GUGU-991206 format. One record per residue (C-alpha): x, y, z. Coordinates in pm, 1 decimal. Layout:
+----------+----------+----------+
:        X :        Y :        Z :
+----------+----------+----------+
:        X :        Y :        Z :
...
+----------+----------+----------+
END
This chain:
+----------+----------+----------+
:        X :        Y :        Z :
+----------+----------+----------+
:  -5705.3 :   5952.2 :  -3854.0 :
:  -6036.5 :   6079.1 :  -3704.8 :
:  -6250.4 :   5891.7 :  -3454.5 :
:  -6516.2 :   5809.8 :  -3715.8 :
:  -6266.0 :   5619.0 :  -3927.3 :
:  -6106.3 :   5455.6 :  -3622.9 :
:  -6438.9 :   5348.7 :  -3471.4 :
:  -6643.5 :   5259.7 :  -3777.5 :
:  -7011.1 :   5277.9 :  -3668.4 :
:  -7088.8 :   4955.3 :  -3857.2 :
:  -6814.3 :   4768.6 :  -3670.2 :
:  -6923.5 :   4913.0 :  -3334.7 :
:  -7287.0 :   4821.3 :  -3406.3 :
:  -7186.5 :   4466.5 :  -3504.0 :
:  -6988.9 :   4428.4 :  -3182.9 :
:  -7283.4 :   4558.2 :  -2979.8 :
:  -7529.5 :   4321.0 :  -3146.7 :
:  -7310.5 :   4014.8 :  -3096.4 :
:  -7231.9 :   4117.1 :  -2737.9 :
:  -7604.9 :   4151.6 :  -2672.6 :
:  -7663.5 :   3796.3 :  -2799.8 :
:  -7379.0 :   3660.3 :  -2588.4 :
:  -7530.1 :   3825.5 :  -2281.9 :
:  -7883.1 :   3699.1 :  -2347.4 :
:  -7821.0 :   3348.5 :  -2484.3 :
:  -7460.9 :   3266.6 :  -2389.6 :
:  -7387.7 :   3193.1 :  -2756.3 :
:  -7288.4 :   3410.6 :  -3047.8 :
:  -6932.0 :   3530.0 :  -2985.4 :
:  -6733.6 :   3308.8 :  -3221.4 :
:  -7037.1 :   3163.6 :  -3394.3 :
:  -7176.0 :   3491.3 :  -3526.2 :
:  -6891.0 :   3742.1 :  -3542.7 :
:  -6671.6 :   3545.6 :  -3782.4 :
:  -6940.1 :   3505.6 :  -4053.9 :
:  -7034.6 :   3873.4 :  -4007.2 :
:  -6674.7 :   3973.8 :  -4072.5 :
:  -6643.9 :   3742.5 :  -4373.8 :
:  -6985.0 :   3786.6 :  -4537.3 :
:  -7071.3 :   4148.9 :  -4453.2 :
:  -6732.2 :   4319.9 :  -4430.0 :
:  -6530.6 :   4106.9 :  -4673.9 :
:  -6257.7 :   4022.8 :  -4421.6 :
:  -6026.5 :   3736.4 :  -4519.8 :
:  -6142.1 :   3417.4 :  -4339.9 :
:  -5808.3 :   3361.1 :  -4164.8 :
:  -5797.0 :   3721.9 :  -4040.5 :
:  -6163.3 :   3702.9 :  -3937.2 :
:  -6096.4 :   3390.7 :  -3729.2 :
:  -5790.7 :   3538.2 :  -3556.2 :
:  -5960.3 :   3870.8 :  -3482.4 :
:  -6277.3 :   3700.7 :  -3361.2 :
:  -6088.4 :   3475.8 :  -3120.8 :
:  -5952.1 :   3775.3 :  -2927.8 :
:  -6293.7 :   3941.3 :  -2954.4 :
:  -6458.0 :   3633.5 :  -2799.3 :
:  -6196.4 :   3611.2 :  -2522.0 :
:  -6260.3 :   3970.9 :  -2414.7 :
:  -6638.2 :   3950.4 :  -2450.4 :
:  -6680.8 :   3623.0 :  -2263.5 :
:  -6452.8 :   3742.6 :  -1981.8 :
:  -6742.0 :   3965.5 :  -1879.4 :
:  -6971.1 :   3662.7 :  -1874.9 :
:  -6726.2 :   3474.2 :  -1652.9 :
:  -6730.3 :   3758.1 :  -1399.8 :
:  -7109.9 :   3739.9 :  -1384.3 :
:  -7118.6 :   3359.9 :  -1351.1 :
:  -6835.7 :   3365.9 :  -1097.1 :
:  -7019.4 :   3619.8 :   -883.2 :
:  -7331.4 :   3402.1 :   -899.1 :
:  -7130.8 :   3085.4 :   -816.6 :
:  -7256.7 :   2917.1 :  -1133.2 :
:  -6926.1 :   2782.8 :  -1266.2 :
:  -6826.5 :   2417.6 :  -1231.6 :
:  -6451.6 :   2476.7 :  -1212.0 :
:  -6378.4 :   2102.7 :  -1209.2 :
:  -6536.9 :   2066.0 :  -1554.2 :
:  -6354.7 :   2381.2 :  -1668.9 :
:  -6017.8 :   2234.7 :  -1565.1 :
:  -6088.6 :   1906.0 :  -1742.0 :
:  -6179.1 :   2086.0 :  -2064.4 :
:  -5867.4 :   2303.0 :  -2044.3 :
:  -5648.2 :   1996.5 :  -1984.1 :
:  -5741.8 :   1878.3 :  -2331.6 :
:  -5791.7 :   2207.1 :  -2514.5 :
:  -5475.5 :   2399.9 :  -2423.4 :
:  -5217.8 :   2152.1 :  -2563.1 :
:  -5445.0 :   2071.3 :  -2860.1 :
:  -5479.3 :   2440.8 :  -2942.8 :
:  -5103.3 :   2497.3 :  -2915.9 :
:  -5033.7 :   2204.4 :  -3147.7 :
:  -5297.7 :   2322.5 :  -3396.8 :
:  -5154.9 :   2675.2 :  -3403.4 :
:  -4805.8 :   2537.6 :  -3467.6 :
:  -4945.5 :   2331.2 :  -3755.4 :
:  -5131.6 :   2634.5 :  -3894.2 :
:  -4813.5 :   2841.6 :  -3888.4 :
:  -4619.8 :   2566.9 :  -4067.9 :
:  -4898.5 :   2519.7 :  -4325.3 :
:  -4915.5 :   2892.0 :  -4395.1 :
:  -4542.6 :   2908.8 :  -4457.1 :
:  -4551.2 :   2603.1 :  -4682.8 :
:  -4864.3 :   2662.1 :  -4889.4 :
:  -5013.4 :   3000.1 :  -4805.1 :
:  -5351.8 :   3059.2 :  -4640.7 :
:  -5614.6 :   2793.9 :  -4728.4 :
:  -5899.2 :   3045.9 :  -4734.4 :
:  -6153.3 :   2834.9 :  -4925.5 :
:  -6101.8 :   2526.5 :  -4709.6 :
:  -6128.3 :   2739.1 :  -4397.0 :
:  -6450.9 :   2898.9 :  -4519.8 :
:  -6604.6 :   2553.9 :  -4582.0 :
:  -6496.7 :   2428.6 :  -4237.2 :
:  -6638.7 :   2743.0 :  -4079.3 :
:  -6966.4 :   2689.3 :  -4264.5 :
:  -6991.3 :   2328.2 :  -4146.2 :
:  -6928.8 :   2433.6 :  -3785.5 :
:  -7197.3 :   2701.9 :  -3810.0 :
:  -7453.2 :   2447.4 :  -3933.2 :
:  -7357.9 :   2210.8 :  -3648.8 :
:  -7386.9 :   2496.8 :  -3400.6 :
:  -7730.9 :   2579.0 :  -3537.0 :
:  -7841.1 :   2216.8 :  -3492.8 :
:  -7700.2 :   2212.9 :  -3137.7 :
:  -7894.7 :   2527.9 :  -3048.6 :
:  -8219.8 :   2384.7 :  -3180.9 :
:  -8179.6 :   2046.7 :  -3011.8 :
:  -8022.8 :   2151.6 :  -2681.6 :
:  -8337.6 :   2165.5 :  -2468.7 :
:  -8478.2 :   1845.4 :  -2619.2 :
:  -8148.1 :   1670.9 :  -2546.9 :
:  -8152.0 :   1803.9 :  -2192.7 :
:  -8502.9 :   1665.5 :  -2130.8 :
:  -8401.0 :   1329.7 :  -2278.6 :
:  -8096.1 :   1309.0 :  -2053.5 :
:  -8300.3 :   1400.3 :  -1746.3 :
:  -8555.7 :   1125.5 :  -1821.0 :
:  -8308.5 :    846.6 :  -1886.9 :
:  -8060.8 :    768.9 :  -1612.6 :
:  -7872.4 :    531.7 :  -1840.8 :
:  -7708.3 :    836.2 :  -2002.5 :
:  -7522.0 :    905.5 :  -1678.2 :
:  -7154.2 :    805.4 :  -1703.0 :
:  -6925.9 :    689.4 :  -1425.8 :
:  -6674.8 :    945.6 :  -1300.0 :
:  -6365.3 :    798.6 :  -1469.4 :
:  -6528.1 :    776.8 :  -1813.7 :
:  -6684.6 :   1120.9 :  -1777.2 :
:  -6343.5 :   1267.9 :  -1688.5 :
:  -6167.9 :   1105.1 :  -1986.5 :
:  -6437.6 :   1205.1 :  -2235.0 :
:  -6443.3 :   1563.8 :  -2104.7 :
:  -6068.3 :   1593.1 :  -2161.6 :
:  -6116.0 :   1446.8 :  -2510.0 :
:  -6396.4 :   1697.9 :  -2574.7 :
:  -6161.9 :   1977.8 :  -2467.9 :
:  -5896.8 :   1852.7 :  -2711.3 :
:  -6148.6 :   1843.4 :  -2996.8 :
:  -6266.7 :   2195.6 :  -2914.8 :
:  -5905.5 :   2314.6 :  -2898.2 :
:  -5847.6 :   2199.7 :  -3255.8 :
:  -6175.8 :   2321.6 :  -3403.9 :
:  -6184.5 :   2657.9 :  -3225.2 :
:  -5823.3 :   2736.1 :  -3317.1 :
:  -5904.7 :   2677.6 :  -3683.7 :
:  -6254.5 :   2822.8 :  -3713.2 :
:  -6322.7 :   3018.5 :  -3387.3 :
:  -6654.9 :   2826.2 :  -3365.4 :
:  -6756.0 :   2538.2 :  -3140.0 :
:  -6679.6 :   2640.7 :  -2781.5 :
:  -7037.0 :   2760.3 :  -2724.5 :
:  -7338.7 :   2562.4 :  -2842.5 :
:  -7153.6 :   2251.6 :  -2965.7 :
:  -6939.3 :   2223.2 :  -2653.2 :
:  -7235.6 :   2286.5 :  -2426.5 :
:  -7445.4 :   2018.4 :  -2597.0 :
:  -7168.6 :   1762.8 :  -2541.3 :
:  -7134.7 :   1866.3 :  -2176.7 :
:  -7503.9 :   1793.8 :  -2120.5 :
:  -7438.9 :   1432.3 :  -2218.2 :
:  -7115.3 :   1395.3 :  -2023.1 :
:  -7236.5 :   1559.5 :  -1701.1 :
:  -7610.5 :   1498.4 :  -1700.3 :
:  -7634.6 :   1517.2 :  -1318.9 :
:  -7490.3 :   1868.8 :  -1300.2 :
:  -7720.0 :   2175.3 :  -1301.3 :
:  -7736.5 :   2331.3 :  -1646.2 :
:  -7644.5 :   2677.2 :  -1511.8 :
:  -7312.8 :   2544.9 :  -1375.3 :
:  -7233.6 :   2373.0 :  -1704.5 :
:  -7305.2 :   2694.0 :  -1896.6 :
:  -7072.2 :   2876.8 :  -1658.6 :
:  -6803.3 :   2610.5 :  -1705.1 :
:  -6839.4 :   2629.8 :  -2082.7 :
:  -6802.5 :   3008.5 :  -2084.3 :
:  -6513.2 :   2999.6 :  -1835.0 :
:  -6329.6 :   2743.5 :  -2048.5 :
:  -6386.9 :   2948.9 :  -2363.3 :
:  -6190.2 :   3245.0 :  -2223.3 :
:  -5842.0 :   3084.1 :  -2192.0 :
:  -5900.9 :   2876.3 :  -2505.6 :
:  -5994.5 :   3172.0 :  -2727.1 :
:  -5726.6 :   3389.8 :  -2566.6 :
:  -5454.2 :   3132.6 :  -2634.9 :
:  -5577.8 :   3069.0 :  -2988.7 :
:  -5617.3 :   3442.6 :  -3053.2 :
:  -5264.5 :   3519.9 :  -2933.2 :
:  -5136.7 :   3240.3 :  -3154.1 :
:  -5312.0 :   3391.7 :  -3455.7 :
:  -5171.7 :   3731.9 :  -3357.5 :
:  -4817.0 :   3589.0 :  -3361.8 :
:  -4889.8 :   3432.1 :  -3700.6 :
:  -5009.4 :   3772.4 :  -3821.6 :
:  -5379.0 :   3697.7 :  -3872.8 :
:  -5532.4 :   3950.4 :  -3630.4 :
:  -5658.4 :   4293.7 :  -3739.0 :
:  -5612.4 :   4506.5 :  -3425.5 :
:  -5768.8 :   4808.4 :  -3594.1 :
:  -6083.4 :   4604.8 :  -3654.0 :
:  -6080.1 :   4443.1 :  -3311.0 :
:  -6095.0 :   4775.2 :  -3123.1 :
:  -6433.3 :   4904.2 :  -3249.3 :
:  -6581.7 :   4554.7 :  -3215.3 :
:  -6489.8 :   4553.0 :  -2846.4 :
:  -6612.8 :   4908.9 :  -2798.0 :
:  -6955.2 :   4785.9 :  -2905.5 :
:  -6953.0 :   4439.2 :  -2749.2 :
:  -6868.2 :   4521.6 :  -2387.5 :
:  -7177.6 :   4738.2 :  -2322.9 :
:  -7376.9 :   4491.8 :  -2535.6 :
:  -7289.8 :   4189.5 :  -2322.0 :
:  -7351.5 :   4383.4 :  -2000.6 :
:  -7693.5 :   4497.3 :  -2124.4 :
:  -7774.3 :   4146.2 :  -2246.6 :
:  -7686.4 :   3998.4 :  -1906.8 :
:  -7924.8 :   4243.2 :  -1740.0 :
:  -8223.9 :   4215.3 :  -1974.8 :
:  -8171.7 :   3852.1 :  -2075.7 :
:  -8400.7 :   3698.8 :  -1811.4 :
:  -8686.9 :   3922.2 :  -1931.5 :
:  -8658.4 :   3821.1 :  -2298.3 :
:  -8814.0 :   3515.8 :  -2470.0 :
:  -8500.6 :   3297.3 :  -2476.2 :
:  -8649.3 :   3025.4 :  -2703.5 :
:  -8733.0 :   3283.9 :  -2969.9 :
:  -8385.1 :   3437.2 :  -2949.6 :
:  -8221.8 :   3094.4 :  -2962.6 :
:  -8420.3 :   2978.2 :  -3264.4 :
:  -8360.8 :   3308.9 :  -3442.3 :
:  -7987.4 :   3280.9 :  -3379.4 :
:  -7992.0 :   2919.2 :  -3498.3 :
:  -8161.7 :   3021.9 :  -3822.9 :
:  -7910.9 :   3301.9 :  -3882.0 :
:  -7617.0 :   3066.8 :  -3819.9 :
:  -7759.6 :   2803.8 :  -4054.7 :
:  -7802.9 :   3058.6 :  -4336.2 :
:  -7449.8 :   3194.7 :  -4285.0 :
:  -7307.9 :   2841.8 :  -4275.4 :
:  -7473.6 :   2741.3 :  -4600.9 :
:  -7349.4 :   3061.1 :  -4768.6 :
:  -6992.8 :   2997.9 :  -4655.8 :
:  -7002.0 :   2634.8 :  -4771.3 :
:  -7127.6 :   2741.4 :  -5112.6 :
:  -6894.6 :   3039.5 :  -5147.6 :
+----------+----------+----------+
END
């Protein structure tokens, strides 16, 4: 097998493009790669989800290193999210394995769920800044510590279920919820916490899909070859780019992909 067939230029380019978006906007790993694999490359939805989960874990690890070096990770929030997401993800993966053995792969249902999550992610991207301004203006949104802790763990559990099934939700949707639950925290630290939490969650879910047999390692390799330099470049040039334009463009692309998957 030659290098051209092993590292398909289209797969490498897709990985680079998604990595670039992750570096510039912090969103796009699970949200964009899975529909690209399904809609453009014809990958089975279950295999696309499993492959994308490991892709997101590797890609966002780079983002964690950057945020960690800049001290922009709220590790307390990260731990709370993981307290809910890790057991929820493990339980979901066990249920997926049992369902696959009993009834085969529910590809159509998974595609519809993925489409719904993409539309929700698009809405979260569009409304994130408006929500942030609303929270900053109204102190009544601030929760006491005990309620904030419980709801953050519950949010982690919900993300553990949804991400394990669809690979989507840990980015824009999770971040939007964190803005409500921790309105007094700086946004940069919440973004860092969200990315840091996504790494163990997607890694655990990806390894679970790999054990089930729904990861295409041959496809994962060229995606990572493209994404790693993409996310590094995006992290460097991101502050110089018009973030609102990139965010709205990404939201539009996710909405279109979501509608296509729902109607497929």
